[in-house]
A tleap script that builds the chain and sets N, CA, C and O, in Angstrom:
source leaprc.protein.ff14SB
mol = sequence {
  NMET ALA THR PRO THR ILE LYS PHE ASN SER
  PHE LEU GLU LYS GLU LYS LEU LYS ASN ASN
  GLY SER ASN PHE ALA ASP TRP PHE ARG ASN
  LEU ARG ILE VAL LEU THR ALA GLY GLN LEU
  LEU ASN VAL LEU GLU ALA PRO LEU GLY ASP
  PRO PRO ALA GLU THR ALA THR ASN GLU ALA
  LYS ALA VAL TYR LEU THR GLY LYS THR GLN
  TYR SER THR VAL GLN CYS ALA ILE LEU TYR
  GLY LEU GLU SER GLU LEU GLN LYS ARG PHE
  GLU ASN HIE ASP PRO HIE ASP ILE ILE SER
  GLU LEU LYS THR ILE PHE GLU THR HIE ALA
  ALA MET GLU SER TYR ASP ALA SER GLU LYS
  PHE PHE ASN CYS ARG MET GLU GLU GLY SER
  SER LEU VAL THR ARG THR CSER
}
set mol.1.N position { 0.843 -1.171 0.000 }
set mol.1.CA position { 0.000 0.000 0.000 }
set mol.1.C position { 0.894 1.243 0.000 }
set mol.1.O position { 1.842 1.331 0.781 }
set mol.2.N position { 0.597 2.176 -0.857 }
set mol.2.CA position { 1.396 3.394 -0.966 }
set mol.2.C position { 1.094 4.345 0.186 }
set mol.2.O position { -0.038 4.444 0.660 }
set mol.3.N position { 2.138 5.037 0.619 }
set mol.3.CA position { 1.970 6.039 1.666 }
set mol.3.C position { 1.244 7.237 1.066 }
set mol.3.O position { 1.577 7.671 -0.037 }
set mol.4.N position { 0.253 7.778 1.781 }
set mol.4.CA position { -0.465 8.934 1.229 }
set mol.4.C position { 0.481 10.114 1.019 }
set mol.4.O position { 1.445 10.306 1.761 }
set mol.5.N position { 0.177 10.892 -0.007 }
set mol.5.CA position { 0.960 12.094 -0.250 }
set mol.5.C position { 0.598 13.109 0.812 }
set mol.5.O position { -0.580 13.371 1.054 }
set mol.6.N position { 1.595 13.674 1.436 }
set mol.6.CA position { 1.289 14.673 2.455 }
set mol.6.C position { 1.821 16.016 2.007 }
set mol.6.O position { 2.922 16.134 1.470 }
set mol.7.N position { 1.020 17.003 2.241 }
set mol.7.CA position { 1.396 18.354 1.863 }
set mol.7.C position { 1.866 19.063 3.113 }
set mol.7.O position { 1.082 19.357 4.016 }
set mol.8.N position { 3.139 19.328 3.150 }
set mol.8.CA position { 3.731 19.974 4.311 }
set mol.8.C position { 3.484 21.484 4.321 }
set mol.8.O position { 3.855 22.172 5.272 }
set mol.9.N position { 2.857 21.994 3.260 }
set mol.9.CA position { 2.715 23.446 3.137 }
set mol.9.C position { 2.148 24.106 4.383 }
set mol.9.O position { 2.682 25.110 4.854 }
set mol.10.N position { 1.074 23.549 4.918 }
set mol.10.CA position { 0.454 24.195 6.077 }
set mol.10.C position { 1.412 24.221 7.265 }
set mol.10.O position { 1.457 25.199 8.012 }
set mol.11.N position { 2.167 23.155 7.434 }
set mol.11.CA position { 3.148 23.119 8.526 }
set mol.11.C position { 4.313 24.068 8.238 }
set mol.11.O position { 4.735 24.832 9.106 }
set mol.12.N position { 4.818 24.007 7.024 }
set mol.12.CA position { 6.002 24.782 6.677 }
set mol.12.C position { 5.728 26.278 6.643 }
set mol.12.O position { 6.627 27.085 6.879 }
set mol.13.N position { 4.481 26.646 6.349 }
set mol.13.CA position { 4.143 28.066 6.288 }
set mol.13.C position { 3.879 28.651 7.664 }
set mol.13.O position { 3.856 29.872 7.822 }
set mol.14.N position { 3.680 27.806 8.655 }
set mol.14.CA position { 3.490 28.307 10.015 }
set mol.14.C position { 4.816 28.801 10.556 }
set mol.14.O position { 5.847 28.713 9.889 }
set mol.15.N position { 4.780 29.311 11.749 }
set mol.15.CA position { 5.972 29.861 12.384 }
set mol.15.C position { 7.060 28.793 12.530 }
set mol.15.O position { 6.797 27.676 12.975 }
set mol.16.N position { 8.271 29.157 12.151 }
set mol.16.CA position { 9.410 28.255 12.297 }
set mol.16.C position { 9.800 28.141 13.768 }
set mol.16.O position { 9.511 29.029 14.569 }
set mol.17.N position { 10.456 27.042 14.109 }
set mol.17.CA position { 10.957 26.882 15.472 }
set mol.17.C position { 12.037 27.923 15.704 }
set mol.17.O position { 13.028 27.986 14.977 }
set mol.18.N position { 11.831 28.729 16.719 }
set mol.18.CA position { 12.769 29.811 17.013 }
set mol.18.C position { 14.053 29.250 17.615 }
set mol.18.O position { 14.056 28.219 18.288 }
set mol.19.N position { 15.129 29.957 17.351 }
set mol.19.CA position { 16.438 29.530 17.853 }
set mol.19.C position { 16.470 29.394 19.367 }
set mol.19.O position { 17.251 28.604 19.898 }
set mol.20.N position { 15.630 30.157 20.074 }
set mol.20.CA position { 15.603 30.067 21.539 }
set mol.20.C position { 14.602 29.023 22.035 }
set mol.20.O position { 14.498 28.794 23.240 }
set mol.21.N position { 13.869 28.391 21.126 }
set mol.21.CA position { 12.943 27.326 21.491 }
set mol.21.C position { 11.683 27.779 22.188 }
set mol.21.O position { 10.959 26.949 22.738 }
set mol.22.N position { 11.397 29.072 22.185 }
set mol.22.CA position { 10.242 29.579 22.920 }
set mol.22.C position { 8.909 29.048 22.395 }
set mol.22.O position { 7.915 29.065 23.120 }
set mol.23.N position { 8.874 28.583 21.163 }
set mol.23.CA position { 7.643 28.042 20.595 }
set mol.23.C position { 7.743 26.533 20.321 }
set mol.23.O position { 7.014 25.998 19.486 }
set mol.24.N position { 8.646 25.862 21.026 }
set mol.24.CA position { 8.895 24.444 20.757 }
set mol.24.C position { 7.648 23.573 20.929 }
set mol.24.O position { 7.364 22.741 20.068 }
set mol.25.N position { 6.914 23.744 21.999 }
set mol.25.CA position { 5.750 22.875 22.258 }
set mol.25.C position { 4.735 22.973 21.119 }
set mol.25.O position { 4.243 21.949 20.645 }
set mol.26.N position { 4.419 24.176 20.680 }
set mol.26.CA position { 3.460 24.348 19.580 }
set mol.26.C position { 4.024 23.805 18.270 }
set mol.26.O position { 3.327 23.124 17.518 }
set mol.27.N position { 5.283 24.111 18.006 }
set mol.27.CA position { 5.923 23.652 16.776 }
set mol.27.C position { 5.939 22.127 16.710 }
set mol.27.O position { 5.611 21.544 15.677 }
set mol.28.N position { 6.317 21.488 17.806 }
set mol.28.CA position { 6.406 20.026 17.845 }
set mol.28.C position { 5.031 19.389 17.715 }
set mol.28.O position { 4.890 18.360 17.053 }
set mol.29.N position { 4.018 19.980 18.332 }
set mol.29.CA position { 2.648 19.471 18.201 }
set mol.29.C position { 2.212 19.520 16.736 }
set mol.29.O position { 1.634 18.557 16.231 }
set mol.30.N position { 2.483 20.628 16.053 }
set mol.30.CA position { 2.122 20.750 14.640 }
set mol.30.C position { 2.871 19.743 13.782 }
set mol.30.O position { 2.296 19.162 12.862 }
set mol.31.N position { 4.143 19.532 14.075 }
set mol.31.CA position { 4.923 18.543 13.329 }
set mol.31.C position { 4.313 17.153 13.489 }
set mol.31.O position { 4.148 16.436 12.503 }
set mol.32.N position { 3.980 16.767 14.712 }
set mol.32.CA position { 3.376 15.441 14.952 }
set mol.32.C position { 2.051 15.294 14.223 }
set mol.32.O position { 1.755 14.223 13.694 }
set mol.33.N position { 1.248 16.351 14.188 }
set mol.33.CA position { -0.037 16.293 13.483 }
set mol.33.C position { 0.181 16.025 12.000 }
set mol.33.O position { -0.472 15.161 11.416 }
set mol.34.N position { 1.098 16.767 11.396 }
set mol.34.CA position { 1.371 16.607 9.963 }
set mol.34.C position { 1.942 15.224 9.668 }
set mol.34.O position { 1.538 14.579 8.700 }
set mol.35.N position { 2.878 14.766 10.495 }
set mol.35.CA position { 3.475 13.448 10.261 }
set mol.35.C position { 2.467 12.328 10.483 }
set mol.35.O position { 2.517 11.311 9.791 }
set mol.36.N position { 1.563 12.494 11.424 }
set mol.36.CA position { 0.515 11.499 11.642 }
set mol.36.C position { -0.372 11.404 10.406 }
set mol.36.O position { -0.717 10.307 9.967 }
set mol.37.N position { -0.737 12.543 9.851 }
set mol.37.CA position { -1.575 12.552 8.647 }
set mol.37.C position { -0.893 11.838 7.483 }
set mol.37.O position { -1.553 11.189 6.672 }
set mol.38.N position { 0.422 11.961 7.407 }
set mol.38.CA position { 1.169 11.314 6.337 }
set mol.38.C position { 1.678 9.928 6.684 }
set mol.38.O position { 2.449 9.339 5.927 }
set mol.39.N position { 1.256 9.410 7.816 }
set mol.39.CA position { 1.699 8.102 8.310 }
set mol.39.C position { 3.227 8.016 8.374 }
set mol.39.O position { 3.826 7.011 7.989 }
set mol.40.N position { 3.841 9.099 8.872 }
set mol.40.CA position { 5.292 9.167 8.970 }
set mol.40.C position { 5.776 9.408 10.398 }
set mol.40.O position { 6.963 9.650 10.616 }
set mol.41.N position { 4.883 9.345 11.354 }
set mol.41.CA position { 5.247 9.621 12.739 }
set mol.41.C position { 6.303 8.643 13.253 }
set mol.41.O position { 7.100 8.994 14.124 }
set mol.42.N position { 6.312 7.431 12.725 }
set mol.42.CA position { 7.285 6.417 13.143 }
set mol.42.C position { 8.729 6.856 12.912 }
set mol.42.O position { 9.638 6.350 13.569 }
set mol.43.N position { 8.948 7.777 12.001 }
set mol.43.CA position { 10.294 8.256 11.698 }
set mol.43.C position { 10.915 8.914 12.927 }
set mol.43.O position { 12.131 8.857 13.110 }
set mol.44.N position { 10.087 9.542 13.774 }
set mol.44.CA position { 10.606 10.220 14.961 }
set mol.44.C position { 10.899 9.246 16.099 }
set mol.44.O position { 11.577 9.610 17.060 }
set mol.45.N position { 10.403 8.025 16.005 }
set mol.45.CA position { 10.507 7.074 17.109 }
set mol.45.C position { 11.851 6.358 17.186 }
set mol.45.O position { 12.266 5.948 18.270 }
set mol.46.N position { 12.531 6.201 16.065 }
set mol.46.CA position { 13.801 5.467 16.063 }
set mol.46.C position { 14.618 5.859 14.844 }
set mol.46.O position { 14.051 6.241 13.821 }
set mol.47.N position { 15.937 5.772 14.933 }
set mol.47.CA position { 16.775 6.053 13.761 }
set mol.47.C position { 16.530 5.015 12.653 }
set mol.47.O position { 16.014 3.928 12.912 }
set mol.48.N position { 16.900 5.362 11.445 }
set mol.48.CA position { 16.694 4.479 10.294 }
set mol.48.C position { 17.448 3.162 10.433 }
set mol.48.O position { 16.909 2.106 10.102 }
set mol.49.N position { 18.645 3.208 10.903 }
set mol.49.CA position { 19.441 1.987 11.020 }
set mol.49.C position { 20.336 1.801 9.811 }
set mol.49.O position { 20.318 2.593 8.869 }
set mol.50.N position { 21.109 0.750 9.859 }
set mol.50.CA position { 22.062 0.469 8.792 }
set mol.50.C position { 21.351 -0.148 7.594 }
set mol.50.O position { 20.327 -0.813 7.751 }
set mol.51.N position { 21.894 0.072 6.394 }
set mol.51.CA position { 21.301 -0.557 5.205 }
set mol.51.C position { 21.491 -2.073 5.258 }
set mol.51.O position { 22.412 -2.571 5.905 }
set mol.52.N position { 20.620 -2.790 4.579 }
set mol.52.CA position { 20.756 -4.248 4.581 }
set mol.52.C position { 22.030 -4.687 3.850 }
set mol.52.O position { 22.571 -3.958 3.017 }
set mol.53.N position { 22.483 -5.866 4.176 }
set mol.53.CA position { 23.680 -6.417 3.540 }
set mol.53.C position { 23.406 -6.705 2.065 }
set mol.53.O position { 22.253 -6.822 1.647 }
set mol.54.N position { 24.457 -6.816 1.300 }
set mol.54.CA position { 24.328 -7.138 -0.125 }
set mol.54.C position { 23.558 -8.437 -0.346 }
set mol.54.O position { 22.871 -8.602 -1.355 }
set mol.55.N position { 23.681 -9.347 0.603 }
set mol.55.CA position { 23.040 -10.659 0.464 }
set mol.55.C position { 21.583 -10.657 0.920 }
set mol.55.O position { 20.916 -11.689 0.846 }
set mol.56.N position { 21.078 -9.513 1.390 }
set mol.56.CA position { 19.694 -9.431 1.872 }
set mol.56.C position { 18.727 -9.621 0.712 }
set mol.56.O position { 19.077 -9.436 -0.454 }
set mol.57.N position { 17.518 -9.991 1.059 }
set mol.57.CA position { 16.496 -10.196 0.028 }
set mol.57.C position { 16.121 -8.858 -0.611 }
set mol.57.O position { 16.330 -7.791 -0.036 }
set mol.58.N position { 15.565 -8.951 -1.809 }
set mol.58.CA position { 15.102 -7.739 -2.488 }
set mol.58.C position { 14.016 -7.045 -1.672 }
set mol.58.O position { 13.920 -5.817 -1.670 }
set mol.59.N position { 13.205 -7.831 -0.986 }
set mol.59.CA position { 12.151 -7.264 -0.149 }
set mol.59.C position { 12.744 -6.437 0.991 }
set mol.59.O position { 12.266 -5.340 1.277 }
set mol.60.N position { 13.778 -6.957 1.640 }
set mol.60.CA position { 14.439 -6.230 2.730 }
set mol.60.C position { 15.070 -4.941 2.205 }
set mol.60.O position { 15.014 -3.903 2.864 }
set mol.61.N position { 15.669 -5.012 1.019 }
set mol.61.CA position { 16.267 -3.827 0.417 }
set mol.61.C position { 15.198 -2.787 0.064 }
set mol.61.O position { 15.410 -1.588 0.245 }
set mol.62.N position { 14.061 -3.246 -0.436 }
set mol.62.CA position { 12.969 -2.335 -0.788 }
set mol.62.C position { 12.388 -1.662 0.454 }
set mol.62.O position { 12.079 -0.471 0.430 }
set mol.63.N position { 12.242 -2.419 1.529 }
set mol.63.CA position { 11.735 -1.852 2.790 }
set mol.63.C position { 12.686 -0.771 3.289 }
set mol.63.O position { 12.249 0.292 3.730 }
set mol.64.N position { 13.977 -1.043 3.217 }
set mol.64.CA position { 14.964 -0.058 3.663 }
set mol.64.C position { 14.905 1.203 2.796 }
set mol.64.O position { 14.939 2.317 3.318 }
set mol.65.N position { 14.817 1.030 1.483 }
set mol.65.CA position { 14.769 2.194 0.585 }
set mol.65.C position { 13.512 3.034 0.825 }
set mol.65.O position { 13.564 4.261 0.750 }
set mol.66.N position { 12.394 2.383 1.109 }
set mol.66.CA position { 11.165 3.109 1.437 }
set mol.66.C position { 11.369 3.910 2.715 }
set mol.66.O position { 10.997 5.081 2.788 }
set mol.67.N position { 11.961 3.276 3.717 }
set mol.67.CA position { 12.249 3.967 4.973 }
set mol.67.C position { 13.199 5.133 4.763 }
set mol.67.O position { 13.008 6.201 5.345 }
set mol.68.N position { 14.213 4.940 3.943 }
set mol.68.CA position { 15.191 5.996 3.674 }
set mol.68.C position { 14.510 7.201 3.023 }
set mol.68.O position { 14.822 8.345 3.354 }
set mol.69.N position { 13.593 6.947 2.111 }
set mol.69.CA position { 12.839 8.025 1.469 }
set mol.69.C position { 11.982 8.763 2.492 }
set mol.69.O position { 11.917 9.993 2.486 }
set mol.70.N position { 11.327 8.010 3.366 }
set mol.70.CA position { 10.505 8.624 4.402 }
set mol.70.C position { 11.355 9.482 5.345 }
set mol.70.O position { 10.962 10.597 5.689 }
set mol.71.N position { 12.488 8.980 5.755 }
set mol.71.CA position { 13.368 9.714 6.651 }
set mol.71.C position { 13.874 10.996 5.978 }
set mol.71.O position { 13.963 12.042 6.622 }
set mol.72.N position { 14.197 10.916 4.713 }
set mol.72.CA position { 14.667 12.088 3.983 }
set mol.72.C position { 13.571 13.150 3.893 }
set mol.72.O position { 13.838 14.339 4.067 }
set mol.73.N position { 12.348 12.721 3.624 }
set mol.73.CA position { 11.211 13.640 3.541 }
set mol.73.C position { 10.989 14.346 4.874 }
set mol.73.O position { 10.812 15.563 4.918 }
set mol.74.N position { 10.999 13.578 5.954 }
set mol.74.CA position { 10.777 14.145 7.286 }
set mol.74.C position { 11.940 15.051 7.679 }
set mol.74.O position { 11.724 16.113 8.264 }
set mol.75.N position { 13.162 14.648 7.369 }
set mol.75.CA position { 14.330 15.475 7.675 }
set mol.75.C position { 14.207 16.826 6.992 }
set mol.75.O position { 14.443 17.857 7.622 }
set mol.76.N position { 13.844 16.842 5.724 }
set mol.76.CA position { 13.698 18.104 4.992 }
set mol.76.C position { 12.600 18.968 5.600 }
set mol.76.O position { 12.769 20.180 5.737 }
set mol.77.N position { 11.493 18.363 5.960 }
set mol.77.CA position { 10.392 19.115 6.570 }
set mol.77.C position { 10.821 19.727 7.894 }
set mol.77.O position { 10.531 20.892 8.167 }
set mol.78.N position { 11.508 18.946 8.714 }
set mol.78.CA position { 11.971 19.452 10.015 }
set mol.78.C position { 12.946 20.604 9.808 }
set mol.78.O position { 12.813 21.657 10.432 }
set mol.79.N position { 13.926 20.403 8.931 }
set mol.79.CA position { 14.932 21.445 8.709 }
set mol.79.C position { 14.297 22.724 8.166 }
set mol.79.O position { 14.679 23.824 8.563 }
set mol.80.N position { 13.343 22.583 7.270 }
set mol.80.CA position { 12.677 23.762 6.726 }
set mol.80.C position { 11.912 24.504 7.817 }
set mol.80.O position { 11.763 25.725 7.754 }
set mol.81.N position { 11.432 23.776 8.805 }
set mol.81.CA position { 10.656 24.371 9.886 }
set mol.81.C position { 11.497 24.967 11.001 }
set mol.81.O position { 10.953 25.372 12.028 }
set mol.82.N position { 12.813 25.033 10.823 }
set mol.82.CA position { 13.707 25.594 11.833 }
set mol.82.C position { 14.252 26.936 11.365 }
set mol.82.O position { 14.428 27.162 10.167 }
set mol.83.N position { 14.516 27.822 12.320 }
set mol.83.CA position { 15.221 29.048 11.961 }
set mol.83.C position { 16.642 28.679 11.537 }
set mol.83.O position { 17.134 27.601 11.870 }
set mol.84.N position { 17.295 29.575 10.805 }
set mol.84.CA position { 18.553 29.241 10.126 }
set mol.84.C position { 19.663 28.736 11.052 }
set mol.84.O position { 20.413 27.838 10.670 }
set mol.85.N position { 19.780 29.286 12.242 }
set mol.85.CA position { 20.834 28.827 13.159 }
set mol.85.C position { 20.639 27.347 13.514 }
set mol.85.O position { 21.600 26.579 13.551 }
set mol.86.N position { 19.402 26.963 13.770 }
set mol.86.CA position { 19.103 25.559 14.077 }
set mol.86.C position { 19.271 24.687 12.834 }
set mol.86.O position { 19.732 23.550 12.931 }
set mol.87.N position { 18.898 25.217 11.663 }
set mol.87.CA position { 19.091 24.458 10.425 }
set mol.87.C position { 20.555 24.085 10.249 }
set mol.87.O position { 20.882 22.935 9.956 }
set mol.88.N position { 21.422 25.054 10.429 }
set mol.88.CA position { 22.864 24.807 10.270 }
set mol.88.C position { 23.352 23.763 11.261 }
set mol.88.O position { 24.174 22.909 10.930 }
set mol.89.N position { 22.841 23.842 12.468 }
set mol.89.CA position { 23.279 22.914 13.523 }
set mol.89.C position { 22.875 21.472 13.225 }
set mol.89.O position { 23.618 20.541 13.537 }
set mol.90.N position { 21.687 21.285 12.615 }
set mol.90.CA position { 21.135 19.938 12.444 }
set mol.90.C position { 21.082 19.434 11.008 }
set mol.90.O position { 20.497 18.379 10.762 }
set mol.91.N position { 21.665 20.139 10.059 }
set mol.91.CA position { 21.486 19.772 8.657 }
set mol.91.C position { 21.992 18.377 8.297 }
set mol.91.O position { 21.534 17.797 7.312 }
set mol.92.N position { 22.901 17.841 9.052 }
set mol.92.CA position { 23.430 16.506 8.743 }
set mol.92.C position { 22.979 15.445 9.744 }
set mol.92.O position { 23.616 14.400 9.875 }
set mol.93.N position { 21.881 15.715 10.449 }
set mol.93.CA position { 21.380 14.779 11.455 }
set mol.93.C position { 20.150 14.024 10.948 }
set mol.93.O position { 19.385 14.516 10.119 }
set mol.94.N position { 19.995 12.840 11.466 }
set mol.94.CA position { 18.819 12.006 11.238 }
set mol.94.C position { 17.611 12.673 11.920 }
set mol.94.O position { 17.780 13.277 12.979 }
set mol.95.N position { 16.401 12.583 11.347 }
set mol.95.CA position { 15.235 13.232 11.966 }
set mol.95.C position { 15.006 12.811 13.423 }
set mol.95.O position { 14.646 13.638 14.261 }
set mol.96.N position { 15.212 11.540 13.716 }
set mol.96.CA position { 15.045 11.060 15.090 }
set mol.96.C position { 16.015 11.767 16.024 }
set mol.96.O position { 15.642 12.175 17.124 }
set mol.97.N position { 17.268 11.912 15.581 }
set mol.97.CA position { 18.281 12.573 16.395 }
set mol.97.C position { 17.998 14.063 16.561 }
set mol.97.O position { 18.223 14.625 17.633 }
set mol.98.N position { 17.501 14.705 15.497 }
set mol.98.CA position { 17.159 16.128 15.580 }
set mol.98.C position { 16.118 16.344 16.670 }
set mol.98.O position { 16.283 17.202 17.536 }
set mol.99.N position { 15.046 15.559 16.620 }
set mol.99.CA position { 13.956 15.728 17.585 }
set mol.99.C position { 14.431 15.385 18.994 }
set mol.99.O position { 14.085 16.082 19.948 }
set mol.100.N position { 15.208 14.335 19.135 }
set mol.100.CA position { 15.719 13.965 20.463 }
set mol.100.C position { 16.532 15.100 21.068 }
set mol.100.O position { 16.380 15.422 22.246 }
set mol.101.N position { 17.394 15.703 20.259 }
set mol.101.CA position { 18.228 16.781 20.783 }
set mol.101.C position { 17.411 18.044 21.051 }
set mol.101.O position { 17.637 18.725 22.051 }
set mol.102.N position { 16.466 18.360 20.168 }
set mol.102.CA position { 15.608 19.530 20.394 }
set mol.102.C position { 14.804 19.364 21.686 }
set mol.102.O position { 14.637 20.318 22.447 }
set mol.103.N position { 14.312 18.154 21.924 }
set mol.103.CA position { 13.578 17.903 23.171 }
set mol.103.C position { 14.487 18.111 24.379 }
set mol.103.O position { 14.090 18.734 25.364 }
set mol.104.N position { 15.696 17.590 24.296 }
set mol.104.CA position { 16.646 17.739 25.400 }
set mol.104.C position { 16.915 19.210 25.693 }
set mol.104.O position { 16.967 19.626 26.851 }
set mol.105.N position { 17.085 19.981 24.644 }
set mol.105.CA position { 17.406 21.395 24.804 }
set mol.105.C position { 16.200 22.200 25.282 }
set mol.105.O position { 16.299 22.962 26.243 }
set mol.106.N position { 15.062 22.030 24.610 }
set mol.106.CA position { 13.949 22.952 24.803 }
set mol.106.C position { 12.869 22.490 25.766 }
set mol.106.O position { 12.186 23.337 26.343 }
set mol.107.N position { 12.676 21.190 25.971 }
set mol.107.CA position { 11.663 20.763 26.929 }
set mol.107.C position { 12.088 21.096 28.352 }
set mol.107.O position { 11.244 21.422 29.186 }
set mol.108.N position { 13.365 21.019 28.638 }
set mol.108.CA position { 13.865 21.393 29.954 }
set mol.108.C position { 13.621 22.879 30.184 }
set mol.108.O position { 13.208 23.288 31.269 }
set mol.109.N position { 13.878 23.677 29.163 }
set mol.109.CA position { 13.658 25.116 29.234 }
set mol.109.C position { 12.181 25.422 29.487 }
set mol.109.O position { 11.855 26.270 30.317 }
set mol.110.N position { 11.289 24.734 28.772 }
set mol.110.CA position { 9.846 24.952 28.939 }
set mol.110.C position { 9.396 24.531 30.334 }
set mol.110.O position { 8.564 25.201 30.946 }
set mol.111.N position { 9.935 23.435 30.836 }
set mol.111.CA position { 9.566 22.973 32.179 }
set mol.111.C position { 10.007 23.987 33.234 }
set mol.111.O position { 9.282 24.239 34.196 }
set mol.112.N position { 11.185 24.564 33.054 }
set mol.112.CA position { 11.677 25.571 33.995 }
set mol.112.C position { 10.786 26.811 33.979 }
set mol.112.O position { 10.466 27.366 35.030 }
set mol.113.N position { 10.384 27.244 32.772 }
set mol.113.CA position { 9.506 28.407 32.672 }
set mol.113.C position { 8.168 28.126 33.332 }
set mol.113.O position { 7.626 28.993 34.017 }
set mol.114.N position { 7.631 26.940 33.140 }
set mol.114.CA position { 6.365 26.566 33.752 }
set mol.114.C position { 6.479 26.545 35.269 }
set mol.114.O position { 5.587 27.017 35.974 }
set mol.115.N position { 7.571 26.002 35.762 }
set mol.115.CA position { 7.800 25.955 37.204 }
set mol.115.C position { 7.884 27.368 37.770 }
set mol.115.O position { 7.271 27.673 38.794 }
set mol.116.N position { 8.648 28.229 37.094 }
set mol.116.CA position { 8.795 29.611 37.565 }
set mol.116.C position { 7.454 30.334 37.594 }
set mol.116.O position { 7.151 31.052 38.547 }
set mol.117.N position { 6.646 30.143 36.542 }
set mol.117.CA position { 5.334 30.795 36.494 }
set mol.117.C position { 4.434 30.267 37.608 }
set mol.117.O position { 3.727 31.038 38.256 }
set mol.118.N position { 4.461 28.955 37.830 }
set mol.118.CA position { 3.650 28.359 38.902 }
set mol.118.C position { 4.094 28.870 40.263 }
set mol.118.O position { 3.263 29.187 41.115 }
set mol.119.N position { 5.391 28.949 40.466 }
set mol.119.CA position { 5.911 29.424 41.744 }
set mol.119.C position { 5.479 30.862 42.009 }
set mol.119.O position { 5.087 31.199 43.126 }
set mol.120.N position { 5.550 31.710 40.986 }
set mol.120.CA position { 5.109 33.101 41.144 }
set mol.120.C position { 3.622 33.150 41.483 }
set mol.120.O position { 3.208 33.918 42.351 }
set mol.121.N position { 2.825 32.339 40.807 }
set mol.121.CA position { 1.393 32.320 41.047 }
set mol.121.C position { 1.082 31.880 42.475 }
set mol.121.O position { 0.297 32.527 43.169 }
set mol.122.N position { 1.685 30.801 42.906 }
set mol.122.CA position { 1.389 30.273 44.240 }
set mol.122.C position { 1.947 31.132 45.369 }
set mol.122.O position { 1.499 31.023 46.511 }
set mol.123.N position { 2.907 31.973 45.064 }
set mol.123.CA position { 3.469 32.856 46.073 }
set mol.123.C position { 2.771 34.221 46.126 }
set mol.123.O position { 3.136 35.079 46.930 }
set mol.124.N position { 1.780 34.412 45.277 }
set mol.124.CA position { 1.023 35.666 45.311 }
set mol.124.C position { 0.153 35.682 46.560 }
set mol.124.O position { -0.482 34.689 46.915 }
set mol.125.N position { 0.144 36.818 47.202 }
set mol.125.CA position { -0.682 36.970 48.398 }
set mol.125.C position { -1.386 38.316 48.332 }
set mol.125.O position { -0.874 39.296 47.791 }
set mol.126.N position { -2.571 38.321 48.902 }
set mol.126.CA position { -3.287 39.591 48.999 }
set mol.126.C position { -2.672 40.405 50.122 }
set mol.126.O position { -2.196 39.864 51.119 }
set mol.127.N position { -2.692 41.700 49.941 }
set mol.127.CA position { -2.202 42.564 51.008 }
set mol.127.C position { -3.176 42.535 52.167 }
set mol.127.O position { -4.388 42.429 51.978 }
set mol.128.N position { -2.640 42.629 53.353 }
set mol.128.CA position { -3.476 42.603 54.552 }
set mol.128.C position { -4.439 43.793 54.511 }
set mol.128.O position { -4.046 44.925 54.230 }
set mol.129.N position { -5.692 43.506 54.795 }
set mol.129.CA position { -6.712 44.548 54.833 }
set mol.129.C position { -7.386 44.784 53.492 }
set mol.129.O position { -8.367 45.523 53.424 }
set mol.130.N position { -6.883 44.170 52.416 }
set mol.130.CA position { -7.540 44.355 51.116 }
set mol.130.C position { -8.676 43.373 50.979 }
set mol.130.O position { -8.711 42.351 51.665 }
set mol.131.N position { -9.599 43.677 50.101 }
set mol.131.CA position { -10.744 42.790 49.933 }
set mol.131.C position { -10.815 42.328 48.487 }
set mol.131.O position { -10.309 42.979 47.573 }
set mol.132.N position { -11.443 41.214 48.319 }
set mol.132.CA position { -11.631 40.653 47.005 }
set mol.132.C position { -12.987 41.140 46.505 }
set mol.132.O position { -14.012 40.863 47.127 }
set mol.133.N position { -13.001 41.850 45.406 }
set mol.133.CA position { -14.247 42.375 44.862 }
set mol.133.C position { -14.553 41.605 43.587 }
set mol.133.O position { -13.697 41.464 42.713 }
set mol.134.N position { -15.765 41.115 43.492 }
set mol.134.CA position { -16.171 40.434 42.275 }
set mol.134.C position { -17.114 41.321 41.519 }
set mol.134.O position { -17.909 42.054 42.108 }
set mol.135.N position { -17.026 41.254 40.219 }
set mol.135.CA position { -17.897 42.063 39.374 }
set mol.135.C position { -18.954 41.157 38.753 }
set mol.135.O position { -18.704 39.994 38.436 }
set mol.136.N position { -20.113 41.718 38.595 }
set mol.136.CA position { -21.167 41.009 37.867 }
set mol.136.C position { -21.399 41.742 36.574 }
set mol.136.O position { -21.355 42.971 36.517 }
set mol.137.N position { -21.643 40.983 35.549 }
set mol.137.CA position { -21.815 41.600 34.243 }
set mol.137.C position { -23.235 41.956 33.963 }
set mol.137.O position { -23.539 42.487 32.894 }
savepdb mol mol.pdb
quit
């Protein structure tokens, strides 16, 4: 069965992943949606692996070539969706490795920002003697 043709245009035309990773969660969610639609999400789950040996069956060689094409397509889509500094950094990486490293870099950053925001929220206190006023519309 042939893999459906996927049009990356909607993903690629959206905001690129910023060099500081501030939009990583949204960018990664959009990437997963597009890859799911194209039945290519598996590319992010594991590296392609080594090519089959010369003595491998034609079927094994064909499966590998199909996978290689899929990985190349996803790699190009990911690279196009990155700002230029990140593109340069990852241009020779496997799509699985790109995503793994981006997660390592930017998910930690996002978790820290979330923690800081939560801490500020939970440490907010009303001033003594002030009252809480609710408005009705």
